[in-house]
All heavy atoms as atom14 arrays in JSON, in Angstrom:
{
  "sequence": "MPEVYLRSKDLEQKYQVSRATIDNWKKQGMPYLKIGRSVRFDEAEVEKWIREHFPQR",
  "atom14_mask": [
    [1, 1, 1, 1, 1, 1, 1, 1, 0, 0, 0, 0, 0, 0],
    [1, 1, 1, 1, 1, 1, 1, 0, 0, 0, 0, 0, 0, 0],
    [1, 1, 1, 1, 1, 1, 1, 1, 1, 0, 0, 0, 0, 0],
    [1, 1, 1, 1, 1, 1, 1, 0, 0, 0, 0, 0, 0, 0],
    [1, 1, 1, 1, 1, 1, 1, 1, 1, 1, 1, 1, 0, 0],
    [1, 1, 1, 1, 1, 1, 1, 1, 0, 0, 0, 0, 0, 0],
    [1, 1, 1, 1, 1, 1, 1, 1, 1, 1, 1, 0, 0, 0],
    [1, 1, 1, 1, 1, 1, 0, 0, 0, 0, 0, 0, 0, 0],
    [1, 1, 1, 1, 1, 1, 1, 1, 1, 0, 0, 0, 0, 0],
    [1, 1, 1, 1, 1, 1, 1, 1, 0, 0, 0, 0, 0, 0],
    [1, 1, 1, 1, 1, 1, 1, 1, 0, 0, 0, 0, 0, 0],
    [1, 1, 1, 1, 1, 1, 1, 1, 1, 0, 0, 0, 0, 0],
    [1, 1, 1, 1, 1, 1, 1, 1, 1, 0, 0, 0, 0, 0],
    [1, 1, 1, 1, 1, 1, 1, 1, 1, 0, 0, 0, 0, 0],
    [1, 1, 1, 1, 1, 1, 1, 1, 1, 1, 1, 1, 0, 0],
    [1, 1, 1, 1, 1, 1, 1, 1, 1, 0, 0, 0, 0, 0],
    [1, 1, 1, 1, 1, 1, 1, 0, 0, 0, 0, 0, 0, 0],
    [1, 1, 1, 1, 1, 1, 0, 0, 0, 0, 0, 0, 0, 0],
    [1, 1, 1, 1, 1, 1, 1, 1, 1, 1, 1, 0, 0, 0],
    [1, 1, 1, 1, 1, 0, 0, 0, 0, 0, 0, 0, 0, 0],
    [1, 1, 1, 1, 1, 1, 1, 0, 0, 0, 0, 0, 0, 0],
    [1, 1, 1, 1, 1, 1, 1, 1, 0, 0, 0, 0, 0, 0],
    [1, 1, 1, 1, 1, 1, 1, 1, 0, 0, 0, 0, 0, 0],
    [1, 1, 1, 1, 1, 1, 1, 1, 0, 0, 0, 0, 0, 0],
    [1, 1, 1, 1, 1, 1, 1, 1, 1, 1, 1, 1, 1, 1],
    [1, 1, 1, 1, 1, 1, 1, 1, 1, 0, 0, 0, 0, 0],
    [1, 1, 1, 1, 1, 1, 1, 1, 1, 0, 0, 0, 0, 0],
    [1, 1, 1, 1, 1, 1, 1, 1, 1, 0, 0, 0, 0, 0],
    [1, 1, 1, 1, 0, 0, 0, 0, 0, 0, 0, 0, 0, 0],
    [1, 1, 1, 1, 1, 1, 1, 1, 0, 0, 0, 0, 0, 0],
    [1, 1, 1, 1, 1, 1, 1, 0, 0, 0, 0, 0, 0, 0],
    [1, 1, 1, 1, 1, 1, 1, 1, 1, 1, 1, 1, 0, 0],
    [1, 1, 1, 1, 1, 1, 1, 1, 0, 0, 0, 0, 0, 0],
    [1, 1, 1, 1, 1, 1, 1, 1, 1, 0, 0, 0, 0, 0],
    [1, 1, 1, 1, 1, 1, 1, 1, 0, 0, 0, 0, 0, 0],
    [1, 1, 1, 1, 0, 0, 0, 0, 0, 0, 0, 0, 0, 0],
    [1, 1, 1, 1, 1, 1, 1, 1, 1, 1, 1, 0, 0, 0],
    [1, 1, 1, 1, 1, 1, 0, 0, 0, 0, 0, 0, 0, 0],
    [1, 1, 1, 1, 1, 1, 1, 0, 0, 0, 0, 0, 0, 0],
    [1, 1, 1, 1, 1, 1, 1, 1, 1, 1, 1, 0, 0, 0],
    [1, 1, 1, 1, 1, 1, 1, 1, 1, 1, 1, 0, 0, 0],
    [1, 1, 1, 1, 1, 1, 1, 1, 0, 0, 0, 0, 0, 0],
    [1, 1, 1, 1, 1, 1, 1, 1, 1, 0, 0, 0, 0, 0],
    [1, 1, 1, 1, 1, 0, 0, 0, 0, 0, 0, 0, 0, 0],
    [1, 1, 1, 1, 1, 1, 1, 1, 1, 0, 0, 0, 0, 0],
    [1, 1, 1, 1, 1, 1, 1, 0, 0, 0, 0, 0, 0, 0],
    [1, 1, 1, 1, 1, 1, 1, 1, 1, 0, 0, 0, 0, 0],
    [1, 1, 1, 1, 1, 1, 1, 1, 1, 0, 0, 0, 0, 0],
    [1, 1, 1, 1, 1, 1, 1, 1, 1, 1, 1, 1, 1, 1],
    [1, 1, 1, 1, 1, 1, 1, 1, 0, 0, 0, 0, 0, 0],
    [1, 1, 1, 1, 1, 1, 1, 1, 1, 1, 1, 0, 0, 0],
    [1, 1, 1, 1, 1, 1, 1, 1, 1, 0, 0, 0, 0, 0],
    [1, 1, 1, 1, 1, 1, 1, 1, 1, 1, 0, 0, 0, 0],
    [1, 1, 1, 1, 1, 1, 1, 1, 1, 1, 1, 0, 0, 0],
    [1, 1, 1, 1, 1, 1, 1, 0, 0, 0, 0, 0, 0, 0],
    [1, 1, 1, 1, 1, 1, 1, 1, 1, 0, 0, 0, 0, 0],
    [1, 1, 1, 1, 1, 1, 1, 1, 1, 1, 1, 0, 0, 0]
  ],
  "atom14_positions": [
    [[90.25, 123.44, 99.1], [89.27, 122.44, 98.67], [88.46, 122.0, 99.88], [89.09, 121.42, 100.77], [90.02, 121.38, 97.91], [89.1, 120.29, 97.37], [89.92, 119.01, 96.52], [88.9, 118.67, 95.21], [0.0, 0.0, 0.0], [0.0, 0.0, 0.0], [0.0, 0.0, 0.0], [0.0, 0.0, 0.0], [0.0, 0.0, 0.0], [0.0, 0.0, 0.0]],
    [[87.16, 121.9, 99.81], [86.25, 121.29, 100.94], [86.41, 119.84, 100.94], [86.56, 119.28, 99.93], [84.91, 121.91, 100.66], [84.95, 122.2, 99.25], [86.21, 122.53, 98.73], [0.0, 0.0, 0.0], [0.0, 0.0, 0.0], [0.0, 0.0, 0.0], [0.0, 0.0, 0.0], [0.0, 0.0, 0.0], [0.0, 0.0, 0.0], [0.0, 0.0, 0.0]],
    [[86.32, 119.45, 102.18], [86.4, 117.95, 102.3], [84.98, 117.34, 101.95], [84.05, 117.74, 102.13], [86.65, 117.51, 103.76], [88.03, 117.96, 104.2], [88.42, 117.58, 105.6], [87.42, 117.13, 106.27], [89.48, 117.77, 106.2], [0.0, 0.0, 0.0], [0.0, 0.0, 0.0], [0.0, 0.0, 0.0], [0.0, 0.0, 0.0], [0.0, 0.0, 0.0]],
    [[85.15, 116.24, 101.1], [83.91, 115.57, 100.64], [83.92, 114.15, 101.33], [84.83, 113.39, 101.19], [83.91, 115.48, 99.16], [82.7, 114.83, 98.71], [83.96, 116.85, 98.55], [0.0, 0.0, 0.0], [0.0, 0.0, 0.0], [0.0, 0.0, 0.0], [0.0, 0.0, 0.0], [0.0, 0.0, 0.0], [0.0, 0.0, 0.0], [0.0, 0.0, 0.0]],
    [[82.88, 113.81, 102.07], [82.66, 112.57, 102.65], [81.76, 111.77, 101.95], [80.61, 112.16, 101.55], [82.11, 112.78, 104.16], [83.28, 113.44, 104.89], [83.12, 114.66, 105.36], [84.47, 112.74, 105.23], [83.95, 115.39, 106.1], [85.42, 113.49, 106.05], [85.17, 114.75, 106.49], [86.15, 115.4, 107.2], [0.0, 0.0, 0.0], [0.0, 0.0, 0.0]],
    [[82.1, 110.47, 101.57], [81.33, 109.58, 100.8], [80.67, 108.51, 101.56], [81.48, 108.08, 102.49], [82.2, 109.07, 99.63], [82.89, 109.98, 98.76], [83.68, 109.41, 97.68], [81.78, 110.87, 97.98], [0.0, 0.0, 0.0], [0.0, 0.0, 0.0], [0.0, 0.0, 0.0], [0.0, 0.0, 0.0], [0.0, 0.0, 0.0], [0.0, 0.0, 0.0]],
    [[79.73, 107.89, 101.21], [79.27, 106.77, 101.77], [79.88, 105.43, 101.08], [80.29, 105.64, 99.95], [77.74, 106.6, 101.7], [77.03, 107.73, 102.34], [75.54, 107.86, 102.14], [75.4, 107.95, 100.7], [74.51, 107.54, 99.83], [73.38, 107.04, 100.42], [74.38, 107.83, 98.57], [0.0, 0.0, 0.0], [0.0, 0.0, 0.0], [0.0, 0.0, 0.0]],
    [[79.71, 104.23, 101.63], [80.17, 103.09, 100.94], [79.53, 102.93, 99.59], [80.14, 102.58, 98.64], [79.86, 101.84, 101.8], [80.57, 101.84, 102.94], [0.0, 0.0, 0.0], [0.0, 0.0, 0.0], [0.0, 0.0, 0.0], [0.0, 0.0, 0.0], [0.0, 0.0, 0.0], [0.0, 0.0, 0.0], [0.0, 0.0, 0.0], [0.0, 0.0, 0.0]],
    [[78.14, 103.24, 99.44], [77.5, 103.04, 98.27], [78.17, 103.86, 97.28], [78.25, 103.63, 96.03], [75.99, 103.46, 98.47], [75.13, 103.26, 97.33], [74.94, 101.87, 96.95], [73.52, 101.34, 97.45], [73.52, 100.02, 96.91], [0.0, 0.0, 0.0], [0.0, 0.0, 0.0], [0.0, 0.0, 0.0], [0.0, 0.0, 0.0], [0.0, 0.0, 0.0]],
    [[78.47, 105.26, 97.7], [79.18, 106.19, 96.62], [80.4, 105.53, 96.13], [80.76, 105.67, 94.92], [79.46, 107.46, 97.35], [78.24, 108.19, 97.93], [77.15, 108.03, 97.22], [78.19, 108.85, 98.95], [0.0, 0.0, 0.0], [0.0, 0.0, 0.0], [0.0, 0.0, 0.0], [0.0, 0.0, 0.0], [0.0, 0.0, 0.0], [0.0, 0.0, 0.0]],
    [[81.33, 104.98, 96.97], [82.57, 104.28, 96.58], [82.27, 103.2, 95.61], [82.9, 103.0, 94.68], [83.35, 103.78, 97.72], [83.93, 104.98, 98.68], [84.77, 104.42, 99.83], [84.86, 105.93, 97.84], [0.0, 0.0, 0.0], [0.0, 0.0, 0.0], [0.0, 0.0, 0.0], [0.0, 0.0, 0.0], [0.0, 0.0, 0.0], [0.0, 0.0, 0.0]],
    [[81.25, 102.37, 95.99], [80.87, 101.22, 95.0], [80.65, 101.77, 93.7], [81.02, 101.17, 92.72], [79.61, 100.51, 95.66], [79.88, 99.78, 97.02], [78.64, 99.35, 97.56], [77.66, 98.91, 96.77], [78.46, 99.21, 98.69], [0.0, 0.0, 0.0], [0.0, 0.0, 0.0], [0.0, 0.0, 0.0], [0.0, 0.0, 0.0], [0.0, 0.0, 0.0]],
    [[79.91, 102.85, 93.56], [79.63, 103.35, 92.19], [80.73, 103.98, 91.6], [81.0, 103.85, 90.47], [78.36, 104.31, 92.32], [77.07, 103.7, 92.83], [75.96, 104.69, 92.95], [76.21, 105.86, 93.08], [74.86, 104.1, 93.15], [0.0, 0.0, 0.0], [0.0, 0.0, 0.0], [0.0, 0.0, 0.0], [0.0, 0.0, 0.0], [0.0, 0.0, 0.0]],
    [[81.48, 104.8, 92.33], [82.62, 105.47, 91.74], [83.71, 104.58, 91.12], [84.28, 104.75, 90.05], [83.22, 106.38, 92.74], [84.35, 107.11, 92.25], [84.78, 108.2, 93.24], [85.98, 108.97, 92.62], [86.22, 110.31, 93.34], [0.0, 0.0, 0.0], [0.0, 0.0, 0.0], [0.0, 0.0, 0.0], [0.0, 0.0, 0.0], [0.0, 0.0, 0.0]],
    [[83.97, 103.46, 91.87], [85.05, 102.55, 91.56], [84.58, 101.24, 90.97], [85.39, 100.47, 90.68], [86.02, 102.32, 92.61], [86.72, 103.58, 93.15], [86.28, 104.15, 94.31], [87.77, 104.14, 92.43], [86.93, 105.36, 94.79], [88.37, 105.29, 92.84], [88.02, 105.81, 94.0], [88.7, 107.07, 94.33], [0.0, 0.0, 0.0], [0.0, 0.0, 0.0]],
    [[83.2, 101.11, 90.85], [82.57, 99.88, 90.24], [83.14, 98.73, 90.92], [83.65, 97.7, 90.23], [82.86, 99.87, 88.65], [82.23, 100.97, 87.9], [80.8, 100.97, 87.9], [80.14, 99.96, 87.37], [80.1, 101.97, 88.48], [0.0, 0.0, 0.0], [0.0, 0.0, 0.0], [0.0, 0.0, 0.0], [0.0, 0.0, 0.0], [0.0, 0.0, 0.0]],
    [[83.01, 98.67, 92.2], [83.36, 97.48, 93.07], [82.24, 97.16, 94.03], [81.23, 98.01, 94.13], [84.61, 97.78, 93.97], [85.92, 98.09, 93.0], [84.38, 98.94, 94.92], [0.0, 0.0, 0.0], [0.0, 0.0, 0.0], [0.0, 0.0, 0.0], [0.0, 0.0, 0.0], [0.0, 0.0, 0.0], [0.0, 0.0, 0.0], [0.0, 0.0, 0.0]],
    [[82.33, 95.98, 94.55], [81.31, 95.52, 95.49], [81.34, 96.02, 96.84], [82.52, 96.48, 97.31], [81.22, 93.97, 95.45], [82.39, 93.55, 96.09], [0.0, 0.0, 0.0], [0.0, 0.0, 0.0], [0.0, 0.0, 0.0], [0.0, 0.0, 0.0], [0.0, 0.0, 0.0], [0.0, 0.0, 0.0], [0.0, 0.0, 0.0], [0.0, 0.0, 0.0]],
    [[80.28, 95.83, 97.61], [80.45, 96.22, 99.1], [81.62, 95.29, 99.82], [82.29, 95.96, 100.67], [79.13, 95.92, 99.7], [79.03, 96.25, 101.22], [79.44, 97.75, 101.5], [79.37, 98.01, 102.93], [78.43, 98.5, 103.61], [77.26, 98.91, 103.1], [78.55, 98.81, 104.94], [0.0, 0.0, 0.0], [0.0, 0.0, 0.0], [0.0, 0.0, 0.0]],
    [[81.7, 94.11, 99.41], [82.78, 93.24, 100.04], [84.08, 93.79, 99.69], [84.94, 93.75, 100.63], [82.6, 91.79, 99.53], [0.0, 0.0, 0.0], [0.0, 0.0, 0.0], [0.0, 0.0, 0.0], [0.0, 0.0, 0.0], [0.0, 0.0, 0.0], [0.0, 0.0, 0.0], [0.0, 0.0, 0.0], [0.0, 0.0, 0.0], [0.0, 0.0, 0.0]],
    [[84.28, 94.3, 98.52], [85.58, 94.95, 98.18], [85.86, 96.18, 99.09], [87.07, 96.41, 99.58], [85.69, 95.34, 96.76], [85.51, 94.23, 95.88], [86.96, 96.04, 96.39], [0.0, 0.0, 0.0], [0.0, 0.0, 0.0], [0.0, 0.0, 0.0], [0.0, 0.0, 0.0], [0.0, 0.0, 0.0], [0.0, 0.0, 0.0], [0.0, 0.0, 0.0]],
    [[84.94, 96.97, 99.25], [84.99, 98.2, 100.16], [85.42, 97.72, 101.56], [86.28, 98.31, 102.18], [83.69, 99.14, 100.19], [83.41, 99.57, 98.75], [83.87, 100.2, 101.19], [84.39, 100.46, 98.19], [0.0, 0.0, 0.0], [0.0, 0.0, 0.0], [0.0, 0.0, 0.0], [0.0, 0.0, 0.0], [0.0, 0.0, 0.0], [0.0, 0.0, 0.0]],
    [[84.76, 96.69, 102.09], [85.02, 96.17, 103.35], [86.46, 95.64, 103.51], [87.19, 95.79, 104.47], [83.97, 95.03, 103.89], [82.6, 95.61, 104.06], [82.44, 96.77, 104.37], [81.62, 94.9, 103.93], [0.0, 0.0, 0.0], [0.0, 0.0, 0.0], [0.0, 0.0, 0.0], [0.0, 0.0, 0.0], [0.0, 0.0, 0.0], [0.0, 0.0, 0.0]],
    [[86.86, 94.89, 102.38], [88.2, 94.36, 102.36], [89.26, 95.61, 102.38], [90.3, 95.48, 103.01], [88.46, 93.48, 101.14], [87.81, 92.19, 101.2], [87.66, 91.62, 102.45], [87.4, 91.59, 100.31], [0.0, 0.0, 0.0], [0.0, 0.0, 0.0], [0.0, 0.0, 0.0], [0.0, 0.0, 0.0], [0.0, 0.0, 0.0], [0.0, 0.0, 0.0]],
    [[89.03, 96.61, 101.59], [89.83, 97.7, 101.58], [89.96, 98.27, 102.93], [91.03, 98.82, 103.31], [89.42, 98.84, 100.58], [89.65, 98.38, 99.13], [90.27, 97.28, 98.63], [89.25, 99.11, 97.86], [90.3, 97.26, 97.28], [89.6, 98.36, 96.77], [88.54, 100.2, 97.79], [89.39, 98.81, 95.52], [88.27, 100.62, 96.45], [88.59, 99.95, 95.41]],
    [[88.82, 98.5, 103.65], [88.9, 99.06, 105.1], [89.8, 98.13, 105.92], [90.63, 98.65, 106.67], [87.54, 99.03, 105.63], [86.72, 100.11, 105.02], [85.12, 100.14, 105.51], [85.05, 99.86, 106.93], [83.52, 99.57, 107.25], [0.0, 0.0, 0.0], [0.0, 0.0, 0.0], [0.0, 0.0, 0.0], [0.0, 0.0, 0.0], [0.0, 0.0, 0.0]],
    [[89.71, 96.85, 105.83], [90.55, 95.87, 106.6], [92.01, 96.13, 106.17], [92.88, 95.83, 107.04], [90.13, 94.46, 106.39], [88.79, 94.08, 106.98], [88.38, 92.72, 106.67], [86.86, 92.5, 107.21], [86.35, 91.25, 106.89], [0.0, 0.0, 0.0], [0.0, 0.0, 0.0], [0.0, 0.0, 0.0], [0.0, 0.0, 0.0], [0.0, 0.0, 0.0]],
    [[92.32, 96.48, 104.97], [93.65, 96.68, 104.56], [94.16, 97.98, 104.8], [95.41, 98.3, 104.57], [93.62, 96.48, 102.96], [93.46, 95.08, 102.51], [93.44, 95.02, 100.96], [93.98, 95.89, 100.28], [92.69, 94.07, 100.41], [0.0, 0.0, 0.0], [0.0, 0.0, 0.0], [0.0, 0.0, 0.0], [0.0, 0.0, 0.0], [0.0, 0.0, 0.0]],
    [[93.25, 98.86, 105.5], [93.89, 100.19, 105.89], [93.3, 101.34, 105.2], [93.85, 102.49, 105.55], [0.0, 0.0, 0.0], [0.0, 0.0, 0.0], [0.0, 0.0, 0.0], [0.0, 0.0, 0.0], [0.0, 0.0, 0.0], [0.0, 0.0, 0.0], [0.0, 0.0, 0.0], [0.0, 0.0, 0.0], [0.0, 0.0, 0.0], [0.0, 0.0, 0.0]],
    [[92.41, 101.31, 104.36], [91.79, 102.43, 103.74], [91.14, 103.35, 104.79], [90.52, 102.78, 105.65], [90.86, 102.06, 102.69], [90.18, 103.2, 101.92], [89.01, 102.84, 100.59], [87.72, 102.04, 101.62], [0.0, 0.0, 0.0], [0.0, 0.0, 0.0], [0.0, 0.0, 0.0], [0.0, 0.0, 0.0], [0.0, 0.0, 0.0], [0.0, 0.0, 0.0]],
    [[91.53, 104.65, 104.73], [91.04, 105.49, 105.75], [89.57, 105.67, 105.68], [88.95, 105.85, 104.59], [91.82, 106.8, 105.43], [92.17, 106.74, 104.09], [92.37, 105.3, 103.8], [0.0, 0.0, 0.0], [0.0, 0.0, 0.0], [0.0, 0.0, 0.0], [0.0, 0.0, 0.0], [0.0, 0.0, 0.0], [0.0, 0.0, 0.0], [0.0, 0.0, 0.0]],
    [[88.93, 105.8, 106.83], [87.43, 106.07, 107.01], [87.28, 106.63, 108.32], [87.91, 106.58, 109.24], [86.62, 104.83, 106.69], [86.76, 103.8, 107.76], [85.89, 103.68, 108.97], [87.85, 102.7, 107.74], [86.0, 102.67, 109.88], [87.93, 101.68, 108.72], [87.05, 101.73, 109.73], [87.26, 100.76, 110.75], [0.0, 0.0, 0.0], [0.0, 0.0, 0.0]],
    [[86.06, 107.27, 108.41], [85.63, 107.83, 109.65], [84.41, 107.27, 110.21], [83.5, 106.91, 109.32], [85.35, 109.43, 109.44], [86.33, 110.25, 108.8], [85.8, 111.51, 108.37], [87.51, 110.52, 109.94], [0.0, 0.0, 0.0], [0.0, 0.0, 0.0], [0.0, 0.0, 0.0], [0.0, 0.0, 0.0], [0.0, 0.0, 0.0], [0.0, 0.0, 0.0]],
    [[84.18, 107.13, 111.41], [83.08, 106.56, 112.14], [82.38, 107.72, 112.73], [82.87, 108.42, 113.46], [83.44, 105.64, 113.17], [82.42, 104.78, 113.62], [82.15, 103.56, 112.67], [81.57, 102.41, 113.47], [80.35, 102.06, 113.17], [0.0, 0.0, 0.0], [0.0, 0.0, 0.0], [0.0, 0.0, 0.0], [0.0, 0.0, 0.0], [0.0, 0.0, 0.0]],
    [[81.16, 108.17, 112.23], [80.39, 109.22, 112.6], [79.14, 108.65, 113.12], [78.32, 108.28, 112.4], [80.06, 110.29, 111.55], [81.45, 110.76, 110.89], [79.22, 111.35, 112.02], [81.3, 111.67, 109.66], [0.0, 0.0, 0.0], [0.0, 0.0, 0.0], [0.0, 0.0, 0.0], [0.0, 0.0, 0.0], [0.0, 0.0, 0.0], [0.0, 0.0, 0.0]],
    [[79.04, 108.54, 114.54], [77.97, 107.79, 115.17], [78.01, 106.34, 114.71], [79.0, 105.63, 114.79], [0.0, 0.0, 0.0], [0.0, 0.0, 0.0], [0.0, 0.0, 0.0], [0.0, 0.0, 0.0], [0.0, 0.0, 0.0], [0.0, 0.0, 0.0], [0.0, 0.0, 0.0], [0.0, 0.0, 0.0], [0.0, 0.0, 0.0], [0.0, 0.0, 0.0]],
    [[76.92, 105.91, 114.1], [76.83, 104.53, 113.61], [77.24, 104.54, 112.12], [77.16, 103.3, 111.56], [75.55, 103.84, 113.94], [75.39, 103.77, 115.34], [73.87, 103.44, 115.76], [73.41, 102.26, 114.98], [72.14, 101.79, 115.15], [71.33, 102.32, 115.99], [71.73, 100.71, 114.47], [0.0, 0.0, 0.0], [0.0, 0.0, 0.0], [0.0, 0.0, 0.0]],
    [[77.41, 105.62, 111.44], [77.65, 105.68, 110.03], [79.14, 105.66, 109.82], [79.98, 106.1, 110.49], [77.19, 106.97, 109.53], [75.72, 107.05, 109.77], [0.0, 0.0, 0.0], [0.0, 0.0, 0.0], [0.0, 0.0, 0.0], [0.0, 0.0, 0.0], [0.0, 0.0, 0.0], [0.0, 0.0, 0.0], [0.0, 0.0, 0.0], [0.0, 0.0, 0.0]],
    [[79.54, 105.11, 108.66], [80.95, 105.12, 108.17], [80.95, 106.02, 107.0], [80.2, 105.89, 106.06], [81.38, 103.58, 107.76], [82.65, 103.71, 107.05], [81.29, 102.81, 108.88], [0.0, 0.0, 0.0], [0.0, 0.0, 0.0], [0.0, 0.0, 0.0], [0.0, 0.0, 0.0], [0.0, 0.0, 0.0], [0.0, 0.0, 0.0], [0.0, 0.0, 0.0]],
    [[81.97, 106.93, 107.01], [82.09, 107.77, 105.85], [83.57, 107.84, 105.5], [84.42, 107.53, 106.25], [81.77, 109.25, 106.2], [80.21, 109.49, 106.63], [79.43, 109.36, 105.34], [78.02, 109.59, 105.56], [77.18, 108.74, 105.72], [77.35, 107.44, 105.78], [75.75, 109.05, 105.97], [0.0, 0.0, 0.0], [0.0, 0.0, 0.0], [0.0, 0.0, 0.0]],
    [[83.71, 108.21, 104.2], [85.12, 108.14, 103.6], [85.41, 109.46, 103.07], [84.66, 110.25, 102.35], [85.31, 107.22, 102.46], [84.91, 105.68, 102.85], [83.55, 105.32, 102.97], [85.8, 104.9, 103.28], [83.27, 104.11, 103.17], [85.46, 103.56, 103.71], [84.23, 103.19, 103.63], [0.0, 0.0, 0.0], [0.0, 0.0, 0.0], [0.0, 0.0, 0.0]],
    [[86.7, 110.03, 103.53], [87.17, 111.32, 102.92], [87.64, 111.06, 101.51], [88.51, 110.36, 101.29], [88.21, 111.92, 103.78], [88.75, 113.24, 103.26], [89.21, 113.26, 102.05], [88.86, 114.17, 104.02], [0.0, 0.0, 0.0], [0.0, 0.0, 0.0], [0.0, 0.0, 0.0], [0.0, 0.0, 0.0], [0.0, 0.0, 0.0], [0.0, 0.0, 0.0]],
    [[87.04, 111.64, 100.59], [87.22, 111.4, 99.1], [88.72, 111.55, 98.79], [89.27, 110.68, 98.21], [86.36, 112.34, 98.25], [86.54, 111.93, 96.78], [85.51, 112.7, 95.98], [85.03, 113.8, 96.31], [85.18, 112.25, 94.96], [0.0, 0.0, 0.0], [0.0, 0.0, 0.0], [0.0, 0.0, 0.0], [0.0, 0.0, 0.0], [0.0, 0.0, 0.0]],
    [[89.39, 112.7, 99.2], [90.77, 112.84, 98.9], [91.64, 111.72, 99.46], [92.6, 111.29, 98.81], [91.1, 114.33, 99.38], [0.0, 0.0, 0.0], [0.0, 0.0, 0.0], [0.0, 0.0, 0.0], [0.0, 0.0, 0.0], [0.0, 0.0, 0.0], [0.0, 0.0, 0.0], [0.0, 0.0, 0.0], [0.0, 0.0, 0.0], [0.0, 0.0, 0.0]],
    [[91.4, 111.37, 100.83], [92.27, 110.4, 101.35], [92.09, 109.09, 100.7], [93.02, 108.35, 100.52], [91.86, 110.3, 102.81], [92.43, 111.43, 103.66], [92.18, 111.27, 105.19], [92.09, 110.1, 105.6], [92.08, 112.33, 105.78], [0.0, 0.0, 0.0], [0.0, 0.0, 0.0], [0.0, 0.0, 0.0], [0.0, 0.0, 0.0], [0.0, 0.0, 0.0]],
    [[90.92, 108.75, 100.39], [90.53, 107.43, 99.66], [91.29, 107.35, 98.33], [91.94, 106.38, 97.92], [89.15, 107.22, 99.53], [88.82, 106.03, 98.68], [88.5, 106.93, 100.9], [0.0, 0.0, 0.0], [0.0, 0.0, 0.0], [0.0, 0.0, 0.0], [0.0, 0.0, 0.0], [0.0, 0.0, 0.0], [0.0, 0.0, 0.0], [0.0, 0.0, 0.0]],
    [[91.17, 108.43, 97.59], [91.84, 108.42, 96.25], [93.33, 108.31, 96.41], [93.92, 107.64, 95.65], [91.58, 109.73, 95.61], [90.09, 109.81, 94.97], [89.72, 111.01, 94.3], [90.58, 111.98, 94.03], [88.58, 111.14, 93.96], [0.0, 0.0, 0.0], [0.0, 0.0, 0.0], [0.0, 0.0, 0.0], [0.0, 0.0, 0.0], [0.0, 0.0, 0.0]],
    [[93.95, 108.84, 97.46], [95.42, 108.91, 97.67], [95.73, 107.35, 98.03], [96.65, 106.86, 97.6], [95.81, 109.84, 98.71], [97.22, 109.7, 99.14], [97.61, 110.64, 100.22], [99.02, 110.47, 100.69], [99.37, 110.98, 101.96], [0.0, 0.0, 0.0], [0.0, 0.0, 0.0], [0.0, 0.0, 0.0], [0.0, 0.0, 0.0], [0.0, 0.0, 0.0]],
    [[94.98, 106.82, 98.81], [95.13, 105.48, 99.31], [95.09, 104.52, 98.2], [95.98, 103.59, 97.99], [94.07, 105.08, 100.53], [94.35, 103.77, 101.08], [95.21, 103.44, 102.1], [93.92, 102.55, 100.58], [95.25, 102.09, 102.36], [94.39, 101.58, 101.45], [93.01, 102.13, 99.52], [94.07, 100.12, 101.37], [92.7, 100.8, 99.46], [93.17, 99.8, 100.35]],
    [[94.0, 104.63, 97.36], [93.95, 103.78, 96.23], [95.11, 103.82, 95.15], [95.67, 102.89, 94.7], [92.58, 104.02, 95.43], [91.46, 103.53, 96.32], [92.52, 103.39, 94.13], [90.09, 103.69, 95.76], [0.0, 0.0, 0.0], [0.0, 0.0, 0.0], [0.0, 0.0, 0.0], [0.0, 0.0, 0.0], [0.0, 0.0, 0.0], [0.0, 0.0, 0.0]],
    [[95.54, 105.2, 94.98], [96.74, 105.36, 94.09], [97.94, 104.76, 94.62], [98.78, 104.09, 93.9], [97.02, 106.81, 93.94], [96.14, 107.56, 92.93], [96.74, 108.91, 92.5], [96.98, 109.79, 93.56], [96.1, 110.54, 94.42], [94.8, 110.67, 93.91], [96.45, 111.3, 95.27], [0.0, 0.0, 0.0], [0.0, 0.0, 0.0], [0.0, 0.0, 0.0]],
    [[98.07, 104.69, 96.04], [99.29, 104.01, 96.56], [99.2, 102.48, 96.56], [100.23, 101.87, 96.35], [99.44, 104.48, 98.03], [99.85, 105.99, 98.22], [99.76, 106.47, 99.56], [99.42, 105.7, 100.48], [100.1, 107.76, 99.82], [0.0, 0.0, 0.0], [0.0, 0.0, 0.0], [0.0, 0.0, 0.0], [0.0, 0.0, 0.0], [0.0, 0.0, 0.0]],
    [[98.02, 101.97, 96.68], [97.84, 100.62, 96.76], [97.53, 99.89, 95.43], [97.82, 98.68, 95.23], [96.76, 100.19, 97.77], [97.42, 100.48, 99.21], [97.25, 101.74, 99.69], [97.85, 99.57, 100.08], [97.77, 101.66, 100.96], [98.11, 100.49, 101.27], [0.0, 0.0, 0.0], [0.0, 0.0, 0.0], [0.0, 0.0, 0.0], [0.0, 0.0, 0.0]],
    [[97.09, 100.64, 94.65], [96.64, 100.1, 93.18], [97.09, 101.03, 92.12], [96.18, 101.75, 91.48], [95.05, 99.83, 93.13], [94.53, 99.0, 94.29], [93.95, 99.63, 95.37], [94.77, 97.66, 94.34], [93.46, 98.91, 96.39], [94.22, 96.82, 95.34], [93.7, 97.47, 96.41], [0.0, 0.0, 0.0], [0.0, 0.0, 0.0], [0.0, 0.0, 0.0]],
    [[98.34, 101.13, 91.87], [98.81, 102.17, 90.9], [98.34, 102.02, 89.59], [98.17, 102.95, 88.76], [100.34, 102.02, 90.84], [100.67, 100.72, 91.65], [99.42, 100.43, 92.38], [0.0, 0.0, 0.0], [0.0, 0.0, 0.0], [0.0, 0.0, 0.0], [0.0, 0.0, 0.0], [0.0, 0.0, 0.0], [0.0, 0.0, 0.0], [0.0, 0.0, 0.0]],
    [[97.83, 100.81, 89.19], [97.31, 100.6, 87.72], [96.05, 101.1, 87.65], [95.51, 101.29, 86.43], [97.36, 99.12, 87.4], [96.34, 98.18, 88.06], [96.78, 97.81, 89.53], [97.88, 98.3, 90.0], [96.02, 96.93, 90.01], [0.0, 0.0, 0.0], [0.0, 0.0, 0.0], [0.0, 0.0, 0.0], [0.0, 0.0, 0.0], [0.0, 0.0, 0.0]],
    [[95.22, 101.51, 88.66], [93.84, 101.97, 88.45], [93.74, 103.35, 87.93], [94.29, 104.32, 88.16], [93.08, 101.93, 89.83], [92.66, 100.65, 90.14], [91.4, 100.72, 91.17], [90.87, 99.45, 91.16], [89.64, 99.27, 91.04], [88.82, 100.23, 91.02], [89.11, 98.07, 91.14], [0.0, 0.0, 0.0], [0.0, 0.0, 0.0], [0.0, 0.0, 0.0]]
  ]
}
């Protein structure tokens, strides 16, 4: 399966959360990549992290 990198805006729409929530999740340890000045999220890693930290979602 090819890796899919998402932007913060993509996560906001996918999980129906605010930008502040995404920033808080990053502080809590959600995996992300810094590519130059951009922040990207590996979709599979983020889904795994969310399942581990928020099992009810």
